C-alpha positions as CSV (number, residue, x, y, z in Angstrom):
1,M,-58.6,236.9,188.0
2,N,-60.9,237.5,185.0
3,N,-58.1,236.1,182.7
4,D,-58.1,232.8,184.5
5,P,-59.3,230.2,181.9
6,F,-60.4,227.9,184.8
7,L,-62.6,230.6,186.5
8,F,-65.9,228.8,185.6
9,R,-64.6,225.6,187.2
10,E,-63.4,227.4,190.3
11,S,-66.8,229.2,190.6
12,K,-68.7,226.0,190.6
13,K,-66.5,224.5,193.3
14,Y,-66.1,227.5,195.7
15,K,-68.4,230.2,197.0
16,N,-65.6,232.8,196.9
17,P,-63.3,231.5,194.2
18,I,-59.7,232.6,193.8
19,P,-57.3,232.1,190.9
20,S,-56.8,228.4,189.9
21,R,-53.6,226.5,190.5
22,E,-53.0,226.6,186.7
23,F,-53.3,230.4,186.7
24,I,-51.0,230.9,189.7
25,L,-48.4,228.6,188.1
26,A,-48.5,230.5,184.9
27,Y,-48.2,233.8,186.7
28,L,-45.2,232.6,188.7
29,D,-43.6,231.3,185.6
30,K,-43.3,234.9,184.3
31,L,-41.5,236.1,187.4
32,Q,-37.8,236.3,187.7
33,T,-37.6,236.1,191.5
34,P,-39.7,234.3,194.2
35,I,-42.8,236.2,195.5
36,D,-44.2,236.3,199.0
37,H,-47.9,235.7,199.9
38,N,-48.8,239.3,200.5
39,S,-47.3,240.5,197.2
40,L,-49.0,237.7,195.3
41,F,-52.3,238.6,196.9
42,K,-52.0,242.1,195.6
43,E,-50.8,241.1,192.2
44,L,-53.8,238.8,191.7
45,N,-56.0,241.8,192.5
46,L,-57.6,240.1,195.5
47,S,-58.9,242.2,198.4
48,R,-61.3,240.3,200.6
49,K,-60.3,238.6,203.9
50,E,-61.8,235.2,202.8
51,H,-59.7,235.4,199.6
52,Y,-56.5,236.1,201.7
53,K,-57.1,232.9,203.8
54,A,-58.1,230.9,200.7
55,L,-54.9,231.9,198.9
56,R,-52.8,230.9,201.8
57,L,-54.4,227.5,202.0
58,R,-54.1,227.0,198.2
59,L,-50.4,227.9,198.3
60,R,-49.8,225.4,201.1
61,A,-51.6,222.7,199.2
62,M,-49.5,223.4,196.1
63,E,-46.3,223.3,198.1
64,R,-47.5,220.0,199.6
65,D,-48.1,218.6,196.2
66,G,-44.7,219.7,194.9
67,Q,-46.0,222.4,192.5
68,L,-44.3,225.2,194.5
69,I,-41.2,225.6,196.7
70,L,-41.4,227.7,199.9
71,I,-38.3,229.8,200.2
72,N,-37.2,231.8,203.3
73,R,-40.4,230.8,205.0
74,Y,-42.4,233.4,203.0
75,H,-41.5,233.3,199.3
76,Y,-42.8,231.0,196.7
77,A,-41.2,229.8,193.5
78,L,-41.5,227.1,190.8
79,P,-39.4,224.0,191.5
80,Y,-37.8,224.0,188.0
81,K,-36.5,227.6,188.6
82,C,-34.6,226.3,191.7
83,E,-31.4,224.3,191.1
84,T,-31.1,221.0,192.9
85,M,-27.6,219.9,193.9
86,K,-25.8,217.4,196.2
87,G,-22.9,218.5,198.3
88,F,-21.6,219.2,201.8
89,V,-22.6,221.5,204.6
90,I,-20.0,224.0,205.9
91,G,-21.1,225.3,209.3
92,H,-20.4,228.8,210.8
93,R,-19.9,229.7,214.4
94,H,-22.8,232.2,214.2
95,G,-25.4,229.5,213.4
96,Y,-25.8,229.8,209.7
97,G,-23.9,227.8,207.1
98,W,-22.9,227.3,203.5
99,F,-23.5,224.5,201.0
100,R,-20.7,223.5,198.8
101,P,-21.7,221.5,195.7
102,E,-20.0,218.1,195.4
103,G,-16.8,218.2,193.5
104,Q,-16.5,221.9,193.7
105,I,-13.3,223.6,195.1
106,S,-13.9,227.3,195.2
107,N,-16.0,229.0,197.9
108,H,-17.2,231.6,195.3
109,I,-20.1,229.3,194.3
110,D,-21.1,228.3,197.8
111,V,-24.8,228.5,198.6
112,F,-25.9,230.3,201.8
113,L,-27.9,228.3,204.3
114,P,-29.9,230.5,206.8
115,H,-30.2,229.6,210.5
116,H,-33.5,227.8,210.2
117,Q,-32.0,225.5,207.5
118,M,-29.2,224.5,209.8
119,R,-31.5,223.2,212.6
120,T,-31.4,219.6,211.5
121,I,-28.0,219.4,209.9
122,I,-24.4,220.1,211.0
123,H,-21.0,220.8,209.5
124,G,-19.9,217.9,207.3
125,D,-23.3,216.5,206.4
126,Y,-23.9,215.4,202.8
127,V,-27.3,216.8,201.7
128,L,-29.6,217.5,198.8
129,V,-30.2,221.2,198.4
130,R,-32.4,223.3,196.2
131,S,-30.8,226.7,195.5
132,F,-32.5,230.0,194.5
133,C,-32.0,233.7,194.4
134,A,-34.6,235.3,196.8
135,Y,-33.9,238.7,195.3
136,K,-32.5,239.9,192.0
137,N,-28.7,239.9,191.8
138,A,-28.6,238.4,195.4
139,R,-26.3,235.5,196.3
140,K,-27.9,232.1,196.1
141,E,-29.6,230.7,199.1
142,G,-30.4,227.1,199.7
143,R,-33.2,224.9,201.1
144,V,-32.2,221.5,202.4
145,L,-34.5,218.9,200.8
146,Q,-32.9,215.8,202.2
147,L,-30.1,214.7,204.5
148,L,-28.4,212.1,202.4
149,K,-25.6,211.1,204.7
150,Q,-24.9,212.1,208.3
151,C,-21.4,213.2,209.2
152,K,-20.0,210.4,211.3
153,D,-16.7,212.1,212.1
154,Q,-15.4,212.1,215.7
155,I,-15.7,215.5,217.4
156,V,-13.3,216.8,219.9
157,G,-14.4,219.4,222.6
158,R,-14.6,220.1,226.3
159,L,-17.1,218.6,228.7
160,F,-19.4,221.0,230.6
161,F,-22.3,220.6,233.1
162,K,-25.4,222.8,233.2
163,N,-29.0,222.4,234.3
164,N,-28.2,218.8,235.4
165,T,-27.1,218.0,231.9
166,K,-23.6,217.1,230.6
167,Y,-22.7,218.4,227.2
168,V,-19.7,218.9,225.0
169,L,-18.9,222.1,223.3
170,A,-17.0,221.3,220.1
171,N,-13.6,222.8,219.6
172,D,-14.5,223.3,215.9
173,S,-16.4,226.5,215.8
174,R,-18.2,225.3,212.6
175,I,-20.2,223.0,214.9
176,N,-22.1,225.4,217.1
177,R,-24.5,222.9,218.6
178,D,-24.3,221.4,222.1
179,I,-23.6,217.6,222.1
180,L,-25.6,216.2,225.0
181,I,-23.9,213.3,226.9
182,P,-26.1,210.8,228.8
183,D,-24.5,209.7,232.1
184,D,-24.1,206.1,230.8
185,D,-22.0,207.4,227.8
186,S,-19.7,209.8,229.7
187,S,-16.8,207.3,230.0
188,N,-16.0,208.6,233.5
189,A,-15.0,211.9,232.0
190,Q,-14.8,214.8,234.4
191,V,-16.3,218.3,233.8
192,G,-13.6,220.4,232.1
193,N,-12.0,217.4,230.4
194,I,-11.1,217.6,226.7
195,V,-12.8,214.6,225.1
196,V,-13.5,212.9,221.8
197,V,-17.2,212.3,221.0
198,E,-19.0,210.0,218.7
199,I,-22.5,211.1,217.7
200,I,-25.1,208.3,218.4
201,N,-28.4,210.1,217.8
202,R,-29.4,213.1,215.9
203,N,-32.9,212.6,214.5
204,E,-35.2,212.6,217.6
205,Y,-33.4,215.2,219.6
206,C,-32.0,217.3,216.9
207,A,-34.0,220.4,217.9
208,K,-32.7,220.2,221.5
209,G,-29.2,219.1,220.8
210,I,-27.2,216.2,219.4
211,I,-26.8,213.0,221.5
212,G,-23.2,211.8,221.8
213,K,-21.0,209.3,223.5
214,I,-17.5,210.0,224.9
215,I,-15.1,207.5,223.4
216,E,-11.8,209.0,224.6
217,V,-10.7,211.4,227.4
218,L,-7.6,213.4,226.2
219,G,-6.9,215.4,229.4
220,E,-7.7,218.5,231.4
221,S,-5.4,221.0,229.6
222,M,-4.1,221.6,226.1
223,L,-0.6,220.2,226.4
224,P,1.4,220.1,223.1
225,G,0.5,216.5,222.3
226,I,-3.2,217.1,223.0
227,A,-3.2,220.3,221.0
228,I,-1.9,218.5,217.9
229,K,-4.4,215.6,218.3
230,V,-7.2,218.1,218.7
231,A,-6.1,219.9,215.5
232,L,-5.9,216.6,213.6
233,L,-9.3,215.5,214.7
234,T,-10.9,218.9,214.1
235,H,-9.6,219.0,210.5
236,K,-10.1,215.3,209.9
237,I,-6.5,214.5,209.1
238,P,-5.9,210.8,208.6
239,N,-2.9,209.9,210.7
240,I,-3.1,206.2,211.6
241,W,-2.2,203.6,209.0
242,P,-5.1,201.1,208.5
243,D,-4.3,197.4,209.1
244,N,-4.4,196.5,205.3
245,V,-1.9,199.3,204.7
246,E,0.4,197.9,207.4
247,K,0.3,194.5,205.7
248,E,1.3,196.0,202.4
249,I,4.1,198.0,204.1
250,S,5.6,194.7,205.3
251,N,6.2,193.7,201.7
252,F,8.7,196.6,201.4
253,L,10.6,196.0,204.6
254,N,12.4,193.1,202.9
255,F,14.1,195.5,200.5
256,S,16.3,196.9,203.2
257,G,16.6,200.1,201.2
258,K,18.2,198.3,198.2
259,I,17.0,198.4,194.6
260,S,16.5,195.0,193.0
261,E,18.1,194.2,189.7
262,K,14.7,193.5,188.2
263,S,13.6,197.0,188.8
264,K,16.6,198.5,187.0
265,K,15.6,196.8,183.7
266,G,14.8,199.2,180.9
267,R,16.1,202.2,182.8
268,L,18.8,204.6,181.7
269,D,21.7,204.4,184.1
270,L,22.6,207.9,185.3
271,R,24.5,207.0,188.4
272,D,27.6,208.7,187.1
273,L,25.9,212.1,186.8
274,P,26.7,214.1,189.9
275,F,23.1,214.7,191.0
276,I,22.6,216.6,194.3
277,T,19.6,217.3,196.5
278,I,19.1,220.7,198.2
279,D,16.5,220.8,201.0
280,D,15.9,222.1,204.5
281,E,18.1,221.0,207.4
282,D,15.3,218.9,209.0
283,A,14.1,217.3,205.7
284,H,13.8,213.5,205.5
285,D,12.0,212.9,202.3
286,F,14.0,213.9,199.2
287,D,11.7,214.0,196.2
288,D,14.0,215.5,193.7
289,A,17.6,215.9,192.6
290,V,19.2,218.2,190.0
291,F,22.2,218.5,187.8
292,C,23.0,220.8,184.9
293,K,25.9,221.5,182.6
294,A,26.6,224.1,180.0
295,R,25.9,223.4,176.3
296,K,28.7,223.9,173.8
297,N,26.6,226.3,171.7
298,G,25.3,228.3,174.8
299,G,22.7,227.6,177.4
300,W,22.4,224.5,179.5
301,R,21.1,221.0,179.8
302,L,19.2,220.4,183.0
303,W,18.3,217.0,184.5
304,V,15.6,217.0,187.1
305,A,15.3,213.5,188.7
306,V,12.1,212.9,190.6
307,A,11.5,209.9,192.8
308,D,9.6,207.1,191.0
309,V,6.9,206.6,193.5
310,S,4.6,205.1,190.9
311,Y,6.9,202.0,190.6
312,Y,6.1,201.1,194.2
313,V,2.5,202.4,194.7
314,H,0.1,200.9,192.2
315,P,-3.5,202.1,191.5
316,N,-6.1,200.6,193.8
317,S,-3.5,199.1,196.2
318,Y,-4.3,199.8,199.9
319,I,-1.3,202.2,200.1
320,D,-2.6,204.0,197.1
321,K,-6.2,204.3,198.5
322,E,-4.8,205.7,201.8
323,A,-2.6,208.1,199.8
324,I,-5.7,209.4,198.0
325,N,-7.4,209.8,201.4
326,R,-4.5,211.8,202.8
327,G,-3.9,213.7,199.5
328,N,-0.6,215.2,200.7
329,S,1.8,215.1,203.6
330,V,1.0,217.5,206.4
331,Y,3.9,219.4,207.8
332,L,3.3,220.7,211.4
333,P,5.8,222.7,213.5
334,S,6.8,219.6,215.5
335,R,5.6,216.7,213.4
336,V,5.0,215.3,209.9
337,I,1.9,213.3,208.9
338,P,3.3,211.6,205.7
339,M,1.1,210.8,202.7
340,L,3.1,207.6,202.2
341,P,4.4,205.1,204.8
342,E,7.9,206.0,206.0
343,V,9.4,202.9,204.5
344,L,8.7,204.6,201.1
345,S,8.7,208.3,201.9
346,N,11.9,208.3,204.0
347,G,13.3,205.1,202.5
348,L,12.9,203.5,199.1
349,C,11.6,206.6,197.4
350,S,13.8,209.2,199.1
351,L,16.8,210.3,197.0
352,K,19.3,209.8,199.7
353,P,23.0,210.3,198.9
354,K,25.2,207.3,197.9
355,V,22.3,204.9,197.3
356,D,20.6,203.8,194.1
357,R,17.2,205.1,193.5
358,L,14.5,204.7,190.7
359,C,13.5,208.0,189.1
360,L,11.5,209.7,186.4
361,I,13.8,212.1,184.6
362,C,12.9,215.3,182.9
363,E,15.8,216.4,180.8
364,I,15.5,219.9,179.5
365,S,17.5,222.0,177.0
366,I,17.7,225.7,177.9
367,S,18.9,228.6,175.7
368,D,21.3,231.3,177.0
369,M,18.3,233.6,177.3
370,G,16.4,231.1,179.6
371,K,14.1,229.8,176.9
372,L,12.9,226.1,177.1
373,L,14.2,224.7,173.8
374,D,13.4,221.0,174.1
375,Y,12.6,218.3,176.7
376,K,12.3,214.6,177.1
377,H,11.0,212.3,179.9
378,Y,12.3,208.8,180.7
379,E,12.9,206.3,183.5
380,A,16.3,206.0,185.0
381,I,18.3,205.0,188.0
382,I,20.4,207.5,189.8
383,S,22.6,207.8,192.9
384,S,22.6,211.2,194.5
385,H,26.2,212.3,195.0
386,K,25.6,214.7,197.9
387,R,22.8,216.1,200.1
388,F,23.1,219.8,200.6
389,T,21.0,222.2,202.7
390,Y,19.8,225.6,201.5
391,N,22.0,227.4,203.9
392,E,25.1,225.4,202.9
393,V,24.6,226.2,199.2
394,S,23.9,229.8,199.9
395,A,27.1,230.1,202.0
396,I,29.1,228.3,199.3
397,L,27.8,230.7,196.6
398,N,28.6,233.6,198.9
399,G,32.2,232.6,199.2
400,D,32.4,230.6,202.5
401,K,36.0,229.4,202.4
402,V,35.6,226.5,204.8
403,L,32.6,225.0,202.9
404,R,34.2,225.6,199.5
405,I,37.2,223.6,200.5
406,L,35.1,220.9,202.2
407,Y,32.8,220.5,199.1
408,N,35.3,221.4,196.4
409,P,34.3,218.6,193.9
410,F,30.8,220.2,193.8
411,I,31.7,223.9,193.6
412,R,31.7,224.0,189.7
413,H,28.3,222.3,189.5
414,L,26.7,224.6,192.1
415,E,28.1,227.6,190.3
416,E,26.7,226.4,187.0
417,L,23.3,225.9,188.6
418,H,23.5,229.5,190.0
419,K,24.4,230.9,186.5
420,M,21.5,229.1,185.0
421,Y,19.1,230.3,187.8
422,K,20.0,233.9,187.1
423,V,19.1,233.6,183.4
424,L,15.9,231.7,184.2
425,K,15.0,234.3,186.7
426,N,15.4,237.1,184.1
427,A,13.2,235.0,181.7
428,R,10.6,234.6,184.4
429,N,10.5,238.3,185.1
430,H,10.2,239.0,181.4
431,R,7.1,236.9,181.0
432,G,5.6,238.6,184.1
433,S,5.7,235.9,186.7
434,I,4.8,237.1,190.2
435,E,7.5,236.4,192.8
436,F,6.3,237.3,196.3
437,D,8.9,237.6,199.1
438,V,6.2,236.7,201.6
439,F,6.9,237.0,205.3
440,A,6.9,233.6,207.0
441,T,8.2,232.3,210.3
442,K,9.7,229.1,211.7
443,I,9.2,227.9,215.3
444,I,12.4,226.7,216.9
445,F,11.9,224.2,219.7
446,S,14.3,223.5,222.6
447,C,12.9,220.4,224.3
448,R,9.6,218.8,225.2
449,Y,7.8,221.0,222.6
450,K,9.0,224.1,224.4
451,I,9.5,227.0,222.0
452,D,12.9,228.5,222.1
453,R,12.2,231.3,219.6
454,I,10.3,232.2,216.5
455,E,12.4,233.5,213.7
456,P,11.7,234.7,210.1
457,I,12.3,232.4,207.2
458,I,14.8,234.0,204.8
459,R,14.7,232.7,201.3
460,N,18.1,232.7,199.7
461,D,19.4,231.9,196.2
462,A,19.6,228.2,197.0
463,H,15.8,228.1,197.6
464,K,15.3,230.0,194.3
465,I,17.7,227.7,192.3
466,V,15.6,224.6,193.3
467,E,12.3,226.5,192.7
468,E,13.3,227.5,189.1
469,C,14.4,223.9,188.3
470,M,11.2,222.5,189.6
471,I,9.1,225.1,187.7
472,L,10.9,224.3,184.5
473,A,10.3,220.5,185.0
474,N,6.6,221.2,185.7
475,I,6.3,223.3,182.5
476,A,8.0,220.7,180.4
477,S,5.7,218.0,181.8
478,A,2.7,220.2,181.3
479,L,3.6,220.6,177.6
480,L,4.0,216.9,177.2
481,L,0.7,216.1,178.9
482,E,-1.3,218.8,177.1
483,K,0.0,217.6,173.8
484,S,-1.2,214.1,174.5
485,K,-4.9,215.1,174.5
486,I,-5.7,212.8,177.5
487,P,-7.5,214.0,180.7
488,V,-4.9,215.8,182.8
489,L,-4.8,217.2,186.3
490,F,-3.7,220.8,185.8
491,R,-2.5,223.3,188.4
492,I,-4.5,226.5,187.7
493,H,-4.5,230.0,189.2
494,D,-7.3,232.3,188.1
495,S,-7.0,236.1,187.8
496,P,-8.3,238.3,190.7
497,D,-12.0,239.2,190.7
498,N,-13.3,242.8,190.4
499,I,-14.3,243.2,194.1
500,N,-10.8,242.3,195.4
501,L,-9.2,244.5,192.8
502,K,-11.4,247.5,193.9
503,E,-10.4,247.1,197.5
504,L,-6.7,246.6,196.6
505,R,-6.7,249.8,194.5
506,I,-8.1,251.8,197.3
507,F,-5.4,250.6,199.6
508,L,-2.6,251.2,197.1
509,D,-4.0,254.7,196.3
510,R,-3.6,255.7,200.0
511,L,0.1,254.8,199.7
512,G,0.6,256.6,196.5
513,L,0.9,253.4,194.5
514,N,-0.9,252.1,191.4
515,L,-1.6,248.7,189.9
516,T,-1.7,249.1,186.1
517,G,-3.8,247.0,183.8
518,G,-7.3,248.4,184.4
519,L,-10.1,245.9,185.2
520,K,-8.0,243.0,184.0
521,P,-4.4,243.4,185.3
522,S,-2.0,240.8,184.1
523,S,0.6,239.0,186.2
524,K,3.2,241.3,184.7
525,D,1.3,244.3,186.2
526,Y,1.5,242.7,189.6
527,A,5.2,241.9,189.1
528,N,6.0,245.4,188.1
529,L,4.3,246.8,191.2
530,I,6.2,244.3,193.4
531,S,9.5,245.5,191.9
532,K,8.6,249.1,192.6
533,I,8.0,248.4,196.4
534,A,11.3,246.5,196.8
535,N,12.6,249.2,199.2
536,H,9.3,250.4,200.5
537,K,9.0,250.6,204.3
538,N,5.7,248.7,204.2
539,K,6.9,246.1,201.7
540,E,5.8,243.1,203.7
541,L,2.3,244.5,204.3
542,I,1.8,245.6,200.7
543,Q,2.8,242.1,199.5
544,S,0.4,240.4,201.9
545,V,-2.4,242.7,200.7
546,L,-1.5,241.9,197.1
547,L,-1.5,238.2,197.9
548,R,-5.0,238.4,199.5
549,S,-6.4,240.1,196.4
550,M,-5.5,237.0,194.4
551,K,-7.4,233.7,194.2
552,Q,-6.0,230.5,195.5
553,A,-4.3,228.1,193.1
554,V,-6.2,224.8,192.8
555,Y,-6.1,221.6,190.7
556,S,-8.5,221.3,187.8
557,S,-9.3,219.1,184.8
558,N,-9.9,222.3,182.9
559,N,-6.8,224.3,182.0
560,T,-7.2,228.0,182.5
561,G,-3.6,228.8,182.9
562,H,-1.5,229.9,185.9
563,F,-1.9,233.7,186.6
564,G,0.8,233.9,189.2
565,L,3.5,232.3,187.1
566,G,2.3,233.9,183.9
567,L,1.9,230.6,182.2
568,K,-0.7,229.2,179.8
569,V,-0.3,225.6,181.1
570,Y,1.2,224.2,184.3
571,V,1.2,221.0,186.3
572,H,2.8,219.5,189.5
573,V,5.1,216.5,189.0
574,T,8.2,217.1,191.3
575,S,6.9,216.0,194.7
576,P,5.2,212.5,194.3
577,I,6.3,211.5,197.8
578,R,4.2,214.2,199.4
579,R,1.5,215.2,196.8
580,Y,-0.9,212.7,195.3
581,S,-1.5,215.0,192.3
582,D,2.1,214.5,191.3
583,L,1.8,210.7,191.6
584,V,-1.3,210.8,189.3
585,L,0.7,212.7,186.7
586,H,3.7,210.4,186.9
587,R,1.4,207.6,185.9
588,L,0.0,209.6,183.0
589,I,3.5,210.5,181.8
590,K,4.5,206.9,181.8
591,Y,1.3,206.0,179.9
592,I,2.3,208.5,177.2
593,L,5.9,207.1,177.1
594,S,4.5,203.5,177.0
595,Q,2.9,204.3,173.6
596,E,6.5,204.7,172.2
597,N,8.6,202.4,174.4
598,N,7.6,198.8,175.0
599,T,10.4,198.2,177.5
600,L,8.8,200.6,180.0
601,T,7.7,199.2,183.4
602,N,4.0,198.6,184.0
603,S,3.6,201.4,186.5
604,Y,1.6,203.6,184.2
605,Y,-2.1,204.3,184.2
606,R,-4.6,206.2,182.0
607,Y,-7.2,208.1,184.0
608,S,-10.7,208.9,182.8
609,S,-12.2,212.4,182.8
610,S,-14.4,211.5,185.8
611,D,-11.2,210.3,187.6
612,I,-9.4,213.5,187.0
613,N,-12.4,215.5,188.1
614,F,-12.4,213.6,191.4
615,Y,-8.7,214.1,192.0
616,S,-9.0,217.8,191.2
617,A,-11.5,218.3,194.0
618,Q,-9.8,215.8,196.4
619,C,-6.2,217.2,196.0
620,S,-7.4,220.8,196.3
621,M,-9.4,220.0,199.4
622,T,-6.6,218.1,201.2
623,E,-4.2,220.9,200.3
624,R,-6.4,223.5,202.0
625,R,-7.0,221.1,204.9
626,A,-3.3,220.7,205.4
627,D,-2.8,224.5,205.4
628,N,-5.6,224.9,208.0
629,V,-4.3,222.3,210.4
630,N,-0.8,223.7,210.1
631,R,-2.1,227.2,210.9
632,M,-4.1,225.9,213.8
633,V,-1.1,224.1,215.4
634,S,1.2,227.0,214.7
635,D,-1.2,229.5,216.3
636,W,-1.5,227.3,219.4
637,F,2.2,227.1,219.9
638,K,2.6,230.8,219.3
639,S,-0.1,231.6,221.9
640,E,1.6,229.4,224.4
641,Y,4.9,231.0,223.7
642,I,3.6,234.5,224.2
643,K,2.2,233.8,227.6
644,D,5.5,234.7,229.1
645,Y,5.1,238.2,227.7
646,I,1.7,239.1,229.2
647,G,1.7,242.7,230.4
648,E,4.7,243.7,228.2
649,E,4.5,246.4,225.5
650,F,5.6,246.0,221.9
651,N,5.6,248.0,218.7
652,G,3.8,246.6,215.8
653,I,2.1,247.2,212.5
654,I,-1.6,246.9,211.7
655,I,-1.9,244.0,209.2
656,H,-5.7,243.4,209.0
657,I,-8.8,245.4,209.9
658,T,-12.4,244.1,210.5
659,H,-15.6,245.5,211.9
660,F,-14.6,244.2,215.4
661,G,-11.1,245.6,215.6
662,F,-7.7,245.3,214.0
663,F,-4.9,242.8,214.1
664,V,-1.3,243.8,214.9
665,R,1.9,242.0,214.0
666,L,4.3,242.4,217.0
667,D,7.9,243.4,216.2
668,E,10.5,241.0,217.5
669,L,8.0,238.2,218.3
670,Y,6.5,237.9,214.8
671,I,3.1,237.1,216.3
672,D,-0.3,238.6,215.5
673,G,-2.9,239.7,218.1
674,L,-6.2,241.5,218.1
675,V,-7.0,245.0,219.4
676,H,-10.8,244.6,219.9
677,I,-12.9,247.6,219.0
678,S,-14.3,247.7,222.6
679,C,-10.8,248.6,223.8
680,L,-10.8,251.8,221.6
681,T,-12.5,253.9,224.2
682,N,-11.4,257.3,223.0
683,D,-14.2,257.4,220.3
684,C,-17.0,255.4,218.7
685,Y,-15.5,253.6,215.7
686,K,-17.1,252.4,212.5
687,F,-15.5,250.0,210.0
688,N,-15.1,251.4,206.4
689,L,-14.9,248.4,204.1
690,L,-13.7,250.3,201.0
691,N,-10.9,252.2,202.8
692,Q,-10.1,249.2,205.0
693,S,-10.0,251.4,208.1
694,L,-11.7,252.0,211.5
695,I,-12.9,255.6,211.6
696,G,-13.8,257.5,214.8
697,K,-17.3,259.1,214.6
698,N,-16.6,262.1,216.8
699,F,-13.0,263.0,216.4
700,G,-12.1,261.5,213.0
701,I,-9.3,259.4,214.3
702,N,-8.8,256.4,212.0
703,Y,-6.7,253.2,212.0
704,R,-5.6,251.9,208.7
705,L,-3.5,249.1,207.2
706,G,0.2,249.7,207.7
707,D,-0.2,252.1,210.7
708,I,2.5,251.7,213.4
709,V,1.1,251.3,216.9
710,K,2.3,250.4,220.4
711,V,0.3,247.7,222.2
712,K,0.3,245.8,225.5
713,I,-0.3,242.0,225.6
714,L,-3.5,241.9,227.6
715,S,-4.5,238.2,227.7
716,I,-4.0,234.8,226.0
717,D,-6.6,232.2,225.3
718,S,-4.3,229.4,224.0
719,E,-7.1,226.9,223.7
720,H,-8.6,229.0,220.9
721,S,-5.3,230.6,220.0
722,K,-6.6,234.1,220.7
723,I,-4.2,236.9,221.6
724,T,-5.8,240.1,222.9
725,L,-3.9,243.3,222.8
726,K,-4.6,246.8,224.2
727,L,-3.6,249.9,222.4
728,V,-1.0,251.9,224.3
729,K,0.0,254.4,221.7
730,G,-1.5,255.0,218.3
731,K,-2.9,258.2,216.8
């Protein structure tokens, strides 16, 4: 107080002076973290009651004038020490939320929004936030300064009635606010109906609830069609073509699937090369075709033909804008939401057999040791000679006599592809690429969306042949693009962080396994461990834990390499029908080629750095969004399917443990359910994060990842895809 240079001024103005604003600002400037009123009172050596009140009033006045920021209701900090950002709100079912800065992809930099900050905002809002660290080394928290743009998305939920008020409870748990429905806006919906709501008022009534209007009544129960629509609305998946897109589509309908002579100009004619496509049985959009032949001096020449979508879809066209909005095709268990209209995705751009198609070719020379020797890209016209399925190719390579006779003209080509794949696989293993044999299932329907069975997806060599060819084409394209020094949309995969590695090592140690590499294991360390557990009884579980320890791959304008593949540079170019990122890179590759070849078509484009930054965030977001809606729909179908098994007992394996119980994957059904901690009545259990286990307080019984248990299916909540299990036999 005595050091305050403005003490004399304050003494003349006040009977009981306190430190001046200037002195308080100078003091706060020296602090590393915000400070609360009581602590500041002590630090300023104040003691009298009137000083306590005066300081409180002064701090409020300084906050009002913008000199201070109030944090967490109690703490004060200088505005310049708090970072201001624009971005989107991500709600949580427990009432708090997160703020994700605009253009960011990873959740590692999300800012925490406490409950009181979520009172006037909801999931999806675009806001201005000031972030800060309330305590040293704490995660950043945020204060919402301004609601810049309200989320206008339609919300789907169920209509309820309570205290003479109708309200909708959103199906999306990230929106945990009741949506009040005035009688005039209920659209004759009945209590219990699943409805679609449009928000009409949030400002005046935000403290009590949000005011909404019912615009569509979906029905009373979650039938398959309704469940899919709910999932699409919840995750904001565009699935209706706008009118302006429909008009552009009509321009392509006149082609009747044929390629004009004009479009063939300047292209290399490769229709005599015996290209083939290899896909799933139910595939309709064929992005790529392959052909390889042995080189005289050893090794192979590989041709990867990729559909030339960029010839038809031009930047800033209505189809292009909608493709950006969708980002990628969404594959659901019973339906596909395509990125491009079907006249293109299943027609002109699909490499169907026996028809001419425009392609971008990546021609690659490979040594007999699997090393990429040389590559070149060019436009061409091809005609796929045969459409194969993965199972057909696998059977042929395994000696199926009937198929080998039926497809005799292609046997030599398929076997050459297989030889090349084996060499490429060895080269991939040598560089340390991680190859997970991750457990996945496929839902098989009988009729009317009725599930006949759920079966595991088994990857055979045919899958891996195509995968190696696509990886090689992506690598060659990445090298071309990186060399050009123009802004590029890279596919990156960062190395695991220390926290995930620590939890992983604890889990592995319990199984007598070890991940080499210390604090910074390489992809080769992961690959070596995966090879060691090839015959381990818990192979699937260990692989899933290894996968969870790693970060998600994303798109980025900044190349940091691809950890999982063990590559320094990587891009995606082989699926432009279903991924917008690939379409962007096709245009960039054509731009590079246009600098050398004046006969090239005009379907190239050079993007700016800001463009690539936007597409990095957009394509990463839509990819995650597609994964989430696929998971939501799959979980709903699985929960419906398992209703027939309520009361039955199954063996299973513990695949995930939390503070509220553990999840068990049921044998035979390949479905996961929860054993809630409240059902473990033989002891009082506590969750051990480091050991990833539930430990009994009194008797020391513990449940850990990989434990085999016997459970009974207790109940099913198909609307929320929750399967509740009861432990029958464990430890």
